C-alpha positions in Angstrom: 31.1 -25.6 50.6 32.4 -27.2 53.7 29.1 -29.2 53.9 29.9 -30.7 50.4 33.3 -31.7 51.7 31.6 -33.3 54.7 29.4 -35.3 52.4 32.4 -36.5 50.4 34.2 -37.5 53.6 31.1 -39.4 54.9 30.9 -41.3 51.6 34.5 -42.4 52.1 33.3 -44.2 55.2 30.8 -46.0 53.0 27.7 -44.3 54.3 24.8 -44.5 51.8 23.5 -41.4 50.2 20.4 -41.6 52.3 22.5 -41.8 55.5 24.7 -38.9 54.4 21.6 -36.7 53.6 20.0 -37.6 57.0 23.2 -36.7 58.8 23.4 -33.3 57.0 19.8 -32.6 57.8 20.5 -33.3 61.4 23.4 -31.0 61.4 21.4 -28.3 59.7 18.6 -28.6 62.2 20.9 -28.5 65.2 21.1 -25.1 66.8 24.7 -25.6 67.8 25.7 -25.3 64.1 25.4 -22.2 62.0 24.9 -23.1 58.4 25.2 -20.2 56.0 22.3 -20.3 53.5 20.7 -23.2 55.4 17.6 -23.0 53.2 19.8 -23.7 50.2 21.2 -26.8 51.8 17.7 -28.0 52.8 16.4 -27.5 49.2 19.5 -29.3 47.8 19.0 -32.2 50.2 15.3 -32.5 49.2 16.2 -32.5 45.5 19.0 -35.0 45.9 16.6 -37.4 47.6 14.6 -37.4 44.3 17.6 -37.7 41.9 21.1 -36.5 41.4 24.0 -35.6 43.6 24.2 -33.0 46.4 27.1 -30.9 44.9 25.3 -30.7 41.6 22.1 -29.5 43.2 23.9 -27.0 45.4 25.6 -25.5 42.3 22.3 -25.3 40.5 20.5 -23.6 43.4 23.4 -21.1 43.9 23.4 -20.4 40.1 19.6 -19.9 40.1 19.8 -17.5 43.0 22.5 -15.6 41.2 20.2 -15.2 38.1 21.1 -18.1 35.9 18.2 -19.8 34.1 19.9 -23.1 33.6 22.9 -25.1 34.9 24.6 -27.2 32.3 25.6 -30.7 33.2 26.3 -34.1 31.5 24.4 -35.9 34.2 21.3 -37.3 32.7 19.9 -38.2 36.1 18.8 -34.6 36.7 17.1 -34.1 33.4 13.7 -33.9 35.0 14.7 -30.7 37.0 13.8 -27.7 34.9 16.8 -25.6 36.0 19.3 -28.1 34.4 20.3 -28.4 30.8 21.7 -31.8 30.1 24.5 -31.7 27.5 25.3 -34.4 25.1 28.8 -36.0 25.0 28.5 -36.9 21.3 30.5 -34.7 19.1 
C-alpha cells in the first residue's frame, strides 16, 4: 500500500492523475524497484486510466484475487466495471 501513499503525496504536489499514473508506471517498470504484486498495480493503473481512482481499483483487484465477486462502493464512476457494486446513498 506504499504505492497508494505515494500517489496521494504526488497529488499534494498538484500532479494530474495522468502524471501520477505515468510516474507509478515508470517506477513499476524500473528494475531498481521491487513492487510486490506488480501485475496488480499495472492492472489498477490501466483501469484507473479508464475511470475511477487508483486506491479503489487496487482494493477491488485485491478483493477479487481473494475470492470476492463484487467490491461495494458509493462511487458511481466505476459502475461500468463488473466487479463493482455501486451502492445508493438514499435511505
